[in-house]
BASE-325383 format. One line per field, with one value per residue (C-alpha): x, y, z; residue in one letter. Coordinates in Angstrom, 2 decimals, always signed. Example, Ala and Ser with C-alpha at 12.3 -4.5 7.8 and 13.67 -1.06 7.14 Angstrom:
u +12.30 / +13.67
v -4.50 / -1.06
w +7.80 / +7.14
aa A / S
This chain:
u +135.21 / +138.54 / +139.71 / +136.49 / +137.08 / +140.66 / +139.44 / +136.78 / +139.37 / +141.72 / +138.88 / +137.87 / +141.46 / +141.93 / +138.72 / +139.77 / +143.20 / +141.57 / +139.24 / +142.02 / +144.30 / +141.43 / +140.61 / +144.26 / +144.65 / +141.47 / +142.62 / +146.07 / +144.81 / +141.89 / +141.99 / +140.92 / +137.25 / +138.01 / +140.10 / +137.33 / +134.75 / +137.00 / +137.47 / +133.71 / +133.00 / +135.48 / +133.84 / +130.40 / +131.62 / +133.09 / +129.86 / +127.77 / +130.03 / +129.68 / +125.87 / +125.70 / +127.73 / +125.42 / +122.29 / +123.72 / +124.55 / +121.12 / +118.94 / +118.79 / +120.56 / +124.11
v +17.73 / +19.10 / +19.66 / +21.54 / +23.89 / +24.51 / +25.38 / +27.71 / +29.38 / +29.90 / +31.37 / +33.74 / +34.90 / +35.40 / +37.46 / +39.65 / +40.24 / +41.08 / +43.58 / +45.23 / +45.53 / +46.97 / +49.56 / +50.58 / +50.93 / +52.97 / +55.34 / +55.64 / +56.40 / +58.62 / +62.31 / +65.09 / +66.10 / +69.67 / +68.46 / +66.04 / +68.86 / +71.03 / +68.23 / +67.60 / +71.32 / +71.47 / +68.43 / +70.02 / +73.29 / +71.45 / +69.48 / +72.67 / +74.29 / +71.23 / +71.24 / +74.99 / +74.53 / +71.76 / +73.82 / +76.81 / +74.80 / +73.13 / +76.24 / +76.55 / +79.89 / +78.58
w +128.45 / +129.61 / +126.01 / +125.26 / +128.20 / +127.07 / +123.55 / +124.95 / +127.19 / +124.23 / +122.14 / +124.95 / +125.49 / +121.73 / +121.55 / +124.49 / +122.93 / +119.59 / +121.27 / +123.29 / +120.26 / +118.19 / +120.85 / +121.19 / +117.42 / +117.07 / +119.82 / +118.28 / +114.77 / +115.78 / +114.95 / +117.32 / +117.16 / +116.08 / +113.16 / +112.14 / +112.20 / +110.03 / +107.48 / +107.34 / +106.84 / +103.96 / +102.35 / +102.73 / +101.18 / +98.20 / +97.76 / +97.87 / +95.27 / +93.06 / +93.41 / +92.74 / +89.56 / +88.37 / +89.01 / +87.17 / +84.08 / +83.91 / +83.97 / +80.18 / +79.91 / +79.77
aa M / K / A / F / L / V / V / V / L / I / V / V / I / A / F / I / L / F / A / V / I / G / I / C / K / S / C / Y / Y / S / I / P / Y / E / E / W / V / Q / I / E / Q / E / K / A / K / A / E / R / R / K / Q / K / G / K / R / G / S / Q / N / G / R / G
């Protein structure tokens, strides 16, 4: 029974360390919200341009 509790304690400590390290890494590598919005807007613009080009070439006049 004592060995089981030691194993459970080790697993719990390992999980807590894993969670703390993951949170710290995600905060460290995260980008500011404004920069993320700008990147998403640029992606959306490029996608709209791509879709517009496809529609124009499929209308039968080109």
